[in-house]
N, CA, C, O and CB atoms as a CASP TS submission, in Angstrom:
PFRMAT TS
TARGET T0000
AUTHOR 0000-0000-0000
METHOD Language model
MODEL 1
PARENT N/A
ATOM      1  N   MET     1      17.812  63.329 -26.191  1.00  0.00           N
ATOM      2  CA  MET     1      17.342  63.366 -24.542  1.00  0.00           C
ATOM      3  C   MET     1      16.131  64.533 -24.739  1.00  0.00           C
ATOM      4  O   MET     1      16.136  65.608 -25.340  1.00  0.00           O
ATOM      5  CB  MET     1      18.857  63.975 -23.207  1.00  0.00           C
ATOM      6  N   LYS     2      15.387  64.030 -24.182  1.00  0.00           N
ATOM      7  CA  LYS     2      13.666  64.532 -24.218  1.00  0.00           C
ATOM      8  C   LYS     2      14.225  65.581 -23.194  1.00  0.00           C
ATOM      9  O   LYS     2      14.892  65.346 -22.187  1.00  0.00           O
ATOM     10  CB  LYS     2      12.065  63.234 -23.576  1.00  0.00           C
ATOM     11  N   ASN     3      13.581  67.426 -23.933  1.00  0.00           N
ATOM     12  CA  ASN     3      13.540  68.558 -22.528  1.00  0.00           C
ATOM     13  C   ASN     3      12.042  69.021 -22.732  1.00  0.00           C
ATOM     14  O   ASN     3      11.151  68.476 -23.382  1.00  0.00           O
ATOM     15  CB  ASN     3      14.841  70.182 -22.598  1.00  0.00           C
ATOM     16  N   ARG     4      12.026  70.007 -22.102  1.00  0.00           N
ATOM     17  CA  ARG     4      10.991  70.827 -22.020  1.00  0.00           C
ATOM     18  C   ARG     4      11.051  72.695 -21.818  1.00  0.00           C
ATOM     19  O   ARG     4      10.622  73.567 -21.062  1.00  0.00           O
ATOM     20  CB  ARG     4      10.364  70.158 -20.928  1.00  0.00           C
ATOM     21  N   LEU     5      11.965  72.530 -23.164  1.00  0.00           N
ATOM     22  CA  LEU     5      12.302  74.163 -23.656  1.00  0.00           C
ATOM     23  C   LEU     5      11.528  74.478 -24.279  1.00  0.00           C
ATOM     24  O   LEU     5      11.053  75.560 -23.934  1.00  0.00           O
ATOM     25  CB  LEU     5      13.415  74.576 -24.397  1.00  0.00           C
ATOM     26  N   LYS     6      10.953  73.893 -25.413  1.00  0.00           N
ATOM     27  CA  LYS     6      10.155  74.728 -25.855  1.00  0.00           C
ATOM     28  C   LYS     6       8.674  75.168 -25.245  1.00  0.00           C
ATOM     29  O   LYS     6       8.270  76.314 -25.442  1.00  0.00           O
ATOM     30  CB  LYS     6      10.092  74.300 -26.952  1.00  0.00           C
ATOM     31  N   VAL     7       8.033  74.393 -24.638  1.00  0.00           N
ATOM     32  CA  VAL     7       7.381  74.403 -23.107  1.00  0.00           C
ATOM     33  C   VAL     7       7.528  75.733 -22.410  1.00  0.00           C
ATOM     34  O   VAL     7       6.710  76.585 -22.061  1.00  0.00           O
ATOM     35  CB  VAL     7       8.113  73.293 -22.107  1.00  0.00           C
ATOM     36  N   LEU     8       8.787  75.634 -22.327  1.00  0.00           N
ATOM     37  CA  LEU     8       8.650  76.497 -20.755  1.00  0.00           C
ATOM     38  C   LEU     8       9.473  77.735 -22.114  1.00  0.00           C
ATOM     39  O   LEU     8       9.383  78.789 -21.485  1.00  0.00           O
ATOM     40  CB  LEU     8       9.944  75.672 -18.615  1.00  0.00           C
ATOM     41  N   ARG     9      10.059  78.068 -23.304  1.00  0.00           N
ATOM     42  CA  ARG     9       9.909  78.950 -23.969  1.00  0.00           C
ATOM     43  C   ARG     9       8.292  79.387 -24.667  1.00  0.00           C
ATOM     44  O   ARG     9       7.904  80.483 -25.072  1.00  0.00           O
ATOM     45  CB  ARG     9      10.888  78.650 -24.763  1.00  0.00           C
ATOM     46  N   ALA    10       7.805  78.487 -24.628  1.00  0.00           N
ATOM     47  CA  ALA    10       5.589  78.716 -25.167  1.00  0.00           C
ATOM     48  C   ALA    10       5.255  79.880 -24.181  1.00  0.00           C
ATOM     49  O   ALA    10       4.640  80.903 -24.484  1.00  0.00           O
ATOM     50  CB  ALA    10       4.014  76.839 -24.548  1.00  0.00           C
ATOM     51  N   GLU    11       5.802  79.533 -22.843  1.00  0.00           N
ATOM     52  CA  GLU    11       4.858  79.898 -21.873  1.00  0.00           C
ATOM     53  C   GLU    11       5.261  81.439 -21.169  1.00  0.00           C
ATOM     54  O   GLU    11       4.529  82.263 -20.621  1.00  0.00           O
ATOM     55  CB  GLU    11       4.823  78.657 -20.768  1.00  0.00           C
ATOM     56  N   ARG    12       6.935  81.453 -21.464  1.00  0.00           N
ATOM     57  CA  ARG    12       7.134  83.191 -21.290  1.00  0.00           C
ATOM     58  C   ARG    12       6.930  83.928 -22.339  1.00  0.00           C
ATOM     59  O   ARG    12       7.282  85.107 -22.300  1.00  0.00           O
ATOM     60  CB  ARG    12       8.493  83.679 -20.915  1.00  0.00           C
ATOM     61  N   ASP    13       6.373  83.439 -23.396  1.00  0.00           N
ATOM     62  CA  ASP    13       6.089  83.573 -24.916  1.00  0.00           C
ATOM     63  C   ASP    13       7.096  84.666 -25.234  1.00  0.00           C
ATOM     64  O   ASP    13       7.173  85.885 -25.080  1.00  0.00           O
ATOM     65  CB  ASP    13       4.439  84.002 -25.347  1.00  0.00           C
ATOM     66  N   TRP    14       7.778  83.757 -25.708  1.00  0.00           N
ATOM     67  CA  TRP    14       9.905  84.458 -25.518  1.00  0.00           C
ATOM     68  C   TRP    14       9.844  84.055 -27.415  1.00  0.00           C
ATOM     69  O   TRP    14       8.860  83.449 -27.838  1.00  0.00           O
ATOM     70  CB  TRP    14      11.877  82.731 -23.909  1.00  0.00           C
ATOM     71  N   SER    15      10.751  84.386 -28.187  1.00  0.00           N
ATOM     72  CA  SER    15      10.862  83.793 -29.669  1.00  0.00           C
ATOM     73  C   SER    15      12.063  82.898 -29.177  1.00  0.00           C
ATOM     74  O   SER    15      12.875  83.253 -28.322  1.00  0.00           O
ATOM     75  CB  SER    15      11.219  85.008 -31.135  1.00  0.00           C
ATOM     76  N   GLN    16      12.062  81.789 -29.781  1.00  0.00           N
ATOM     77  CA  GLN    16      13.334  81.251 -30.576  1.00  0.00           C
ATOM     78  C   GLN    16      15.540  81.906 -29.757  1.00  0.00           C
ATOM     79  O   GLN    16      16.476  81.458 -29.095  1.00  0.00           O
ATOM     80  CB  GLN    16      12.818  82.219 -32.648  1.00  0.00           C
ATOM     81  N   ALA    17      14.995  83.476 -30.709  1.00  0.00           N
ATOM     82  CA  ALA    17      15.856  84.705 -31.065  1.00  0.00           C
ATOM     83  C   ALA    17      15.489  85.254 -29.300  1.00  0.00           C
ATOM     84  O   ALA    17      16.470  85.766 -28.759  1.00  0.00           O
ATOM     85  CB  ALA    17      15.164  85.917 -32.760  1.00  0.00           C
ATOM     86  N   GLU    18      14.348  85.188 -28.522  1.00  0.00           N
ATOM     87  CA  GLU    18      14.732  85.690 -27.533  1.00  0.00           C
ATOM     88  C   GLU    18      15.546  85.016 -26.723  1.00  0.00           C
ATOM     89  O   GLU    18      16.261  85.508 -25.850  1.00  0.00           O
ATOM     90  CB  GLU    18      13.884  86.052 -27.020  1.00  0.00           C
ATOM     91  N   LEU    19      15.431  83.772 -27.038  1.00  0.00           N
ATOM     92  CA  LEU    19      15.704  82.801 -25.381  1.00  0.00           C
ATOM     93  C   LEU    19      17.507  82.623 -26.185  1.00  0.00           C
ATOM     94  O   LEU    19      18.409  82.501 -25.356  1.00  0.00           O
ATOM     95  CB  LEU    19      14.257  80.478 -24.997  1.00  0.00           C
ATOM     96  N   ALA    20      17.947  82.615 -27.765  1.00  0.00           N
ATOM     97  CA  ALA    20      19.402  82.511 -27.660  1.00  0.00           C
ATOM     98  C   ALA    20      19.891  83.726 -27.029  1.00  0.00           C
ATOM     99  O   ALA    20      20.886  83.581 -26.320  1.00  0.00           O
ATOM    100  CB  ALA    20      20.077  82.301 -29.002  1.00  0.00           C
ATOM    101  N   GLY    21      19.229  85.307 -27.175  1.00  0.00           N
ATOM    102  CA  GLY    21      20.399  85.811 -26.857  1.00  0.00           C
ATOM    103  C   GLY    21      20.218  86.155 -25.396  1.00  0.00           C
ATOM    104  O   GLY    21      20.833  87.140 -24.989  1.00  0.00           O
ATOM    105  N   ARG    22      19.436  85.457 -24.524  1.00  0.00           N
ATOM    106  CA  ARG    22      19.079  85.219 -22.972  1.00  0.00           C
ATOM    107  C   ARG    22      20.411  84.758 -22.713  1.00  0.00           C
ATOM    108  O   ARG    22      21.228  85.316 -21.980  1.00  0.00           O
ATOM    109  CB  ARG    22      17.774  84.074 -22.512  1.00  0.00           C
ATOM    110  N   LEU    23      20.624  83.380 -23.564  1.00  0.00           N
ATOM    111  CA  LEU    23      22.352  82.121 -23.190  1.00  0.00           C
ATOM    112  C   LEU    23      23.110  82.597 -23.409  1.00  0.00           C
ATOM    113  O   LEU    23      24.197  82.280 -22.927  1.00  0.00           O
ATOM    114  CB  LEU    23      22.867  80.763 -23.895  1.00  0.00           C
ATOM    115  N   GLU    24      22.921  84.002 -24.566  1.00  0.00           N
ATOM    116  CA  GLU    24      24.102  83.271 -25.080  1.00  0.00           C
ATOM    117  C   GLU    24      24.171  82.954 -26.269  1.00  0.00           C
ATOM    118  O   GLU    24      25.224  83.255 -26.831  1.00  0.00           O
ATOM    119  CB  GLU    24      24.324  82.228 -24.540  1.00  0.00           C
ATOM    120  N   VAL    25      23.237  82.334 -26.982  1.00  0.00           N
ATOM    121  CA  VAL    25      23.675  81.118 -28.150  1.00  0.00           C
ATOM    122  C   VAL    25      23.023  81.413 -29.714  1.00  0.00           C
ATOM    123  O   VAL    25      22.373  82.407 -30.037  1.00  0.00           O
ATOM    124  CB  VAL    25      22.966  79.425 -27.582  1.00  0.00           C
ATOM    125  N   SER    26      23.216  80.809 -30.165  1.00  0.00           N
ATOM    126  CA  SER    26      22.122  81.317 -31.448  1.00  0.00           C
ATOM    127  C   SER    26      20.980  80.197 -31.280  1.00  0.00           C
ATOM    128  O   SER    26      20.792  79.224 -30.551  1.00  0.00           O
ATOM    129  CB  SER    26      22.906  81.251 -33.320  1.00  0.00           C
ATOM    130  N   ARG    27      20.126  81.028 -32.640  1.00  0.00           N
ATOM    131  CA  ARG    27      18.851  81.059 -32.178  1.00  0.00           C
ATOM    132  C   ARG    27      18.930  79.138 -33.108  1.00  0.00           C
ATOM    133  O   ARG    27      18.519  78.074 -32.646  1.00  0.00           O
ATOM    134  CB  ARG    27      17.584  82.786 -32.838  1.00  0.00           C
ATOM    135  N   GLN    28      19.295  79.283 -33.837  1.00  0.00           N
ATOM    136  CA  GLN    28      20.186  77.455 -34.453  1.00  0.00           C
ATOM    137  C   GLN    28      20.073  76.018 -33.864  1.00  0.00           C
ATOM    138  O   GLN    28      19.514  74.926 -33.963  1.00  0.00           O
ATOM    139  CB  GLN    28      21.896  77.458 -34.255  1.00  0.00           C
ATOM    140  N   ALA    29      21.067  76.830 -33.124  1.00  0.00           N
ATOM    141  CA  ALA    29      21.218  76.205 -31.327  1.00  0.00           C
ATOM    142  C   ALA    29      19.450  75.437 -30.265  1.00  0.00           C
ATOM    143  O   ALA    29      18.789  74.418 -30.065  1.00  0.00           O
ATOM    144  CB  ALA    29      21.843  78.209 -30.169  1.00  0.00           C
ATOM    145  N   VAL    30      19.557  76.903 -29.943  1.00  0.00           N
ATOM    146  CA  VAL    30      17.932  76.611 -29.645  1.00  0.00           C
ATOM    147  C   VAL    30      17.473  75.893 -30.491  1.00  0.00           C
ATOM    148  O   VAL    30      17.662  74.703 -30.236  1.00  0.00           O
ATOM    149  CB  VAL    30      16.988  77.714 -29.620  1.00  0.00           C
ATOM    150  N   ASN    31      16.892  76.107 -31.492  1.00  0.00           N
ATOM    151  CA  ASN    31      16.291  74.978 -32.477  1.00  0.00           C
ATOM    152  C   ASN    31      16.711  73.760 -32.013  1.00  0.00           C
ATOM    153  O   ASN    31      15.922  73.023 -31.421  1.00  0.00           O
ATOM    154  CB  ASN    31      16.728  75.074 -33.991  1.00  0.00           C
ATOM    155  N   ALA    32      18.143  73.374 -32.255  1.00  0.00           N
ATOM    156  CA  ALA    32      18.206  72.269 -31.783  1.00  0.00           C
ATOM    157  C   ALA    32      18.080  71.741 -30.902  1.00  0.00           C
ATOM    158  O   ALA    32      17.659  70.604 -31.115  1.00  0.00           O
ATOM    159  CB  ALA    32      18.733  71.993 -31.891  1.00  0.00           C
ATOM    160  N   ILE    33      18.273  72.032 -29.624  1.00  0.00           N
ATOM    161  CA  ILE    33      18.528  72.171 -28.511  1.00  0.00           C
ATOM    162  C   ILE    33      16.600  70.769 -28.507  1.00  0.00           C
ATOM    163  O   ILE    33      16.303  69.579 -28.407  1.00  0.00           O
ATOM    164  CB  ILE    33      18.805  74.258 -27.829  1.00  0.00           C
ATOM    165  N   GLU    34      15.766  72.551 -28.748  1.00  0.00           N
ATOM    166  CA  GLU    34      14.472  72.053 -28.517  1.00  0.00           C
ATOM    167  C   GLU    34      14.344  70.637 -29.730  1.00  0.00           C
ATOM    168  O   GLU    34      15.135  69.707 -29.571  1.00  0.00           O
ATOM    169  CB  GLU    34      13.262  73.469 -28.761  1.00  0.00           C
ATOM    170  N   THR    35      13.734  70.597 -30.429  1.00  0.00           N
ATOM    171  CA  THR    35      14.275  69.296 -31.349  1.00  0.00           C
ATOM    172  C   THR    35      14.641  67.755 -31.349  1.00  0.00           C
ATOM    173  O   THR    35      14.416  66.799 -32.091  1.00  0.00           O
ATOM    174  CB  THR    35      15.211  69.586 -31.663  1.00  0.00           C
ATOM    175  N   GLY    36      15.634  68.079 -29.597  1.00  0.00           N
ATOM    176  CA  GLY    36      16.531  66.973 -29.365  1.00  0.00           C
ATOM    177  C   GLY    36      16.934  66.753 -30.711  1.00  0.00           C
ATOM    178  O   GLY    36      16.150  65.895 -31.115  1.00  0.00           O
ATOM    179  N   LYS    37      17.617  67.009 -31.515  1.00  0.00           N
ATOM    180  CA  LYS    37      19.389  66.915 -32.664  1.00  0.00           C
ATOM    181  C   LYS    37      20.902  67.723 -32.027  1.00  0.00           C
ATOM    182  O   LYS    37      22.003  68.179 -32.336  1.00  0.00           O
ATOM    183  CB  LYS    37      19.071  68.095 -34.579  1.00  0.00           C
ATOM    184  N   HIS    38      19.938  67.469 -30.907  1.00  0.00           N
ATOM    185  CA  HIS    38      21.151  68.507 -29.875  1.00  0.00           C
ATOM    186  C   HIS    38      21.156  68.795 -28.314  1.00  0.00           C
ATOM    187  O   HIS    38      20.352  69.515 -27.724  1.00  0.00           O
ATOM    188  CB  HIS    38      21.067  70.043 -30.334  1.00  0.00           C
ATOM    189  N   ASP    39      22.371  67.992 -27.680  1.00  0.00           N
ATOM    190  CA  ASP    39      22.389  67.764 -26.079  1.00  0.00           C
ATOM    191  C   ASP    39      22.729  69.422 -25.798  1.00  0.00           C
ATOM    192  O   ASP    39      23.196  69.945 -26.810  1.00  0.00           O
ATOM    193  CB  ASP    39      23.800  66.423 -25.383  1.00  0.00           C
ATOM    194  N   PRO    40      22.649  69.964 -25.124  1.00  0.00           N
ATOM    195  CA  PRO    40      23.527  71.256 -24.471  1.00  0.00           C
ATOM    196  C   PRO    40      24.177  70.277 -23.974  1.00  0.00           C
ATOM    197  O   PRO    40      23.796  69.154 -23.641  1.00  0.00           O
ATOM    198  CB  PRO    40      22.927  72.526 -23.377  1.00  0.00           C
ATOM    199  N   SER    41      25.597  70.966 -23.931  1.00  0.00           N
ATOM    200  CA  SER    41      26.840  71.490 -22.856  1.00  0.00           C
ATOM    201  C   SER    41      25.832  70.773 -21.760  1.00  0.00           C
ATOM    202  O   SER    41      24.638  70.474 -21.756  1.00  0.00           O
ATOM    203  CB  SER    41      27.306  73.600 -22.625  1.00  0.00           C
ATOM    204  N   LEU    42      27.310  70.609 -20.517  1.00  0.00           N
ATOM    205  CA  LEU    42      26.594  70.934 -18.791  1.00  0.00           C
ATOM    206  C   LEU    42      26.454  73.055 -18.681  1.00  0.00           C
ATOM    207  O   LEU    42      25.523  73.845 -18.529  1.00  0.00           O
ATOM    208  CB  LEU    42      28.376  70.067 -17.012  1.00  0.00           C
ATOM    209  N   PRO    43      28.087  73.182 -18.880  1.00  0.00           N
ATOM    210  CA  PRO    43      27.453  74.143 -18.139  1.00  0.00           C
ATOM    211  C   PRO    43      26.364  75.504 -19.246  1.00  0.00           C
ATOM    212  O   PRO    43      26.365  76.735 -19.278  1.00  0.00           O
ATOM    213  CB  PRO    43      28.891  74.833 -17.228  1.00  0.00           C
ATOM    214  N   LEU    44      25.651  74.530 -19.920  1.00  0.00           N
ATOM    215  CA  LEU    44      24.143  75.619 -20.767  1.00  0.00           C
ATOM    216  C   LEU    44      22.979  74.592 -20.074  1.00  0.00           C
ATOM    217  O   LEU    44      21.981  75.169 -19.641  1.00  0.00           O
ATOM    218  CB  LEU    44      23.982  75.610 -23.265  1.00  0.00           C
ATOM    219  N   ALA    45      23.014  73.594 -19.980  1.00  0.00           N
ATOM    220  CA  ALA    45      22.315  73.444 -19.552  1.00  0.00           C
ATOM    221  C   ALA    45      21.626  73.308 -18.302  1.00  0.00           C
ATOM    222  O   ALA    45      20.534  72.829 -17.998  1.00  0.00           O
ATOM    223  CB  ALA    45      22.365  73.095 -19.981  1.00  0.00           C
ATOM    224  N   PHE    46      23.074  74.167 -17.292  1.00  0.00           N
ATOM    225  CA  PHE    46      22.563  75.013 -15.821  1.00  0.00           C
ATOM    226  C   PHE    46      21.789  76.332 -16.226  1.00  0.00           C
ATOM    227  O   PHE    46      20.637  76.582 -15.871  1.00  0.00           O
ATOM    228  CB  PHE    46      24.022  75.565 -14.756  1.00  0.00           C
ATOM    229  N   LYS    47      22.598  77.159 -17.036  1.00  0.00           N
ATOM    230  CA  LYS    47      22.505  77.806 -17.473  1.00  0.00           C
ATOM    231  C   LYS    47      20.770  78.458 -17.618  1.00  0.00           C
ATOM    232  O   LYS    47      20.111  79.331 -17.054  1.00  0.00           O
ATOM    233  CB  LYS    47      23.278  77.387 -18.262  1.00  0.00           C
ATOM    234  N   ILE    48      20.492  77.193 -18.995  1.00  0.00           N
ATOM    235  CA  ILE    48      19.145  77.516 -18.806  1.00  0.00           C
ATOM    236  C   ILE    48      18.470  76.828 -17.776  1.00  0.00           C
ATOM    237  O   ILE    48      17.272  76.826 -18.058  1.00  0.00           O
ATOM    238  CB  ILE    48      18.474  77.338 -19.922  1.00  0.00           C
ATOM    239  N   ALA    49      18.672  76.279 -16.778  1.00  0.00           N
ATOM    240  CA  ALA    49      18.436  75.679 -15.081  1.00  0.00           C
ATOM    241  C   ALA    49      18.468  76.992 -14.766  1.00  0.00           C
ATOM    242  O   ALA    49      17.501  76.950 -14.006  1.00  0.00           O
ATOM    243  CB  ALA    49      19.693  74.555 -14.118  1.00  0.00           C
ATOM    244  N   ARG    50      18.700  77.778 -14.747  1.00  0.00           N
ATOM    245  CA  ARG    50      19.302  78.997 -13.741  1.00  0.00           C
ATOM    246  C   ARG    50      18.323  79.992 -14.514  1.00  0.00           C
ATOM    247  O   ARG    50      17.314  80.234 -13.852  1.00  0.00           O
ATOM    248  CB  ARG    50      21.305  79.454 -13.795  1.00  0.00           C
ATOM    249  N   LEU    51      18.375  80.615 -15.731  1.00  0.00           N
ATOM    250  CA  LEU    51      17.231  81.029 -16.539  1.00  0.00           C
ATOM    251  C   LEU    51      15.716  81.460 -16.292  1.00  0.00           C
ATOM    252  O   LEU    51      15.076  82.501 -16.143  1.00  0.00           O
ATOM    253  CB  LEU    51      17.137  80.152 -17.211  1.00  0.00           C
ATOM    254  N   PHE    52      15.460  79.859 -16.335  1.00  0.00           N
ATOM    255  CA  PHE    52      14.119  79.292 -16.041  1.00  0.00           C
ATOM    256  C   PHE    52      13.666  79.004 -14.671  1.00  0.00           C
ATOM    257  O   PHE    52      12.502  78.743 -14.368  1.00  0.00           O
ATOM    258  CB  PHE    52      14.005  78.132 -16.690  1.00  0.00           C
ATOM    259  N   ASN    53      15.243  79.105 -13.395  1.00  0.00           N
ATOM    260  CA  ASN    53      14.913  78.896 -11.840  1.00  0.00           C
ATOM    261  C   ASN    53      14.198  77.573 -11.731  1.00  0.00           C
ATOM    262  O   ASN    53      13.226  77.196 -11.076  1.00  0.00           O
ATOM    263  CB  ASN    53      13.927  80.120 -11.183  1.00  0.00           C
ATOM    264  N   MET    54      15.158  76.892 -12.757  1.00  0.00           N
ATOM    265  CA  MET    54      14.179  75.058 -12.140  1.00  0.00           C
ATOM    266  C   MET    54      15.777  74.068 -11.780  1.00  0.00           C
ATOM    267  O   MET    54      16.980  74.191 -12.012  1.00  0.00           O
ATOM    268  CB  MET    54      12.787  73.771 -14.258  1.00  0.00           C
ATOM    269  N   PRO    55      14.947  73.181 -11.156  1.00  0.00           N
ATOM    270  CA  PRO    55      15.903  72.133 -11.599  1.00  0.00           C
ATOM    271  C   PRO    55      16.753  71.277 -13.126  1.00  0.00           C
ATOM    272  O   PRO    55      16.065  70.693 -13.963  1.00  0.00           O
ATOM    273  CB  PRO    55      15.274  71.369 -11.069  1.00  0.00           C
ATOM    274  N   ILE    56      17.517  71.320 -13.181  1.00  0.00           N
ATOM    275  CA  ILE    56      18.011  70.695 -14.382  1.00  0.00           C
ATOM    276  C   ILE    56      17.336  69.745 -15.057  1.00  0.00           C
ATOM    277  O   ILE    56      17.262  69.703 -16.285  1.00  0.00           O
ATOM    278  CB  ILE    56      19.075  70.186 -14.180  1.00  0.00           C
ATOM    279  N   GLU    57      16.576  68.577 -13.919  1.00  0.00           N
ATOM    280  CA  GLU    57      15.881  67.483 -14.425  1.00  0.00           C
ATOM    281  C   GLU    57      14.422  67.662 -14.419  1.00  0.00           C
ATOM    282  O   GLU    57      13.659  66.721 -14.640  1.00  0.00           O
ATOM    283  CB  GLU    57      16.226  66.332 -13.712  1.00  0.00           C
ATOM    284  N   GLU    58      13.985  68.977 -14.143  1.00  0.00           N
ATOM    285  CA  GLU    58      12.231  69.894 -14.695  1.00  0.00           C
ATOM    286  C   GLU    58      12.282  70.066 -15.821  1.00  0.00           C
ATOM    287  O   GLU    58      11.300  70.084 -16.562  1.00  0.00           O
ATOM    288  CB  GLU    58      11.753  71.488 -14.197  1.00  0.00           C
ATOM    289  N   ILE    59      14.207  70.329 -16.383  1.00  0.00           N
ATOM    290  CA  ILE    59      13.562  70.616 -18.186  1.00  0.00           C
ATOM    291  C   ILE    59      14.092  69.622 -18.974  1.00  0.00           C
ATOM    292  O   ILE    59      13.705  69.370 -20.115  1.00  0.00           O
ATOM    293  CB  ILE    59      14.086  72.170 -19.069  1.00  0.00           C
ATOM    294  N   PHE    60      15.457  68.737 -18.062  1.00  0.00           N
ATOM    295  CA  PHE    60      15.096  67.169 -19.677  1.00  0.00           C
ATOM    296  C   PHE    60      15.683  66.545 -18.703  1.00  0.00           C
ATOM    297  O   PHE    60      16.402  66.588 -17.705  1.00  0.00           O
ATOM    298  CB  PHE    60      16.050  66.962 -21.790  1.00  0.00           C
ATOM    299  N   ASP    61      14.882  65.780 -19.642  1.00  0.00           N
ATOM    300  CA  ASP    61      14.886  64.273 -19.466  1.00  0.00           C
ATOM    301  C   ASP    61      16.672  63.200 -19.761  1.00  0.00           C
ATOM    302  O   ASP    61      17.738  63.471 -20.314  1.00  0.00           O
ATOM    303  CB  ASP    61      13.552  63.813 -20.772  1.00  0.00           C
ATOM    304  N   ASP    62      16.304  62.389 -19.274  1.00  0.00           N
ATOM    305  CA  ASP    62      17.448  61.445 -20.844  1.00  0.00           C
ATOM    306  C   ASP    62      16.726  60.080 -20.045  1.00  0.00           C
ATOM    307  O   ASP    62      17.354  59.144 -19.550  1.00  0.00           O
ATOM    308  CB  ASP    62      20.178  61.519 -20.860  1.00  0.00           C
ATOM    309  N   ALA    63      15.463  60.222 -20.066  1.00  0.00           N
ATOM    310  CA  ALA    63      14.529  58.625 -20.529  1.00  0.00           C
ATOM    311  C   ALA    63      14.077  57.976 -22.382  1.00  0.00           C
ATOM    312  O   ALA    63      13.465  56.919 -22.534  1.00  0.00           O
ATOM    313  CB  ALA    63      12.694  58.955 -19.723  1.00  0.00           C
TER
END
């Protein structure tokens, strides 16, 4: 699944570790999601959407 997580994180000048802390996941989990190696669980996707104050569809693209 494609996503804009890396771009959104960079716009806020957050490191992967900072984002991971805010989401209560590991830095490795953030890296895996950003690189498309792992899709987030639905609860984590909602948490990411709330953190960035955006609809899930604007962050993740299943195309």
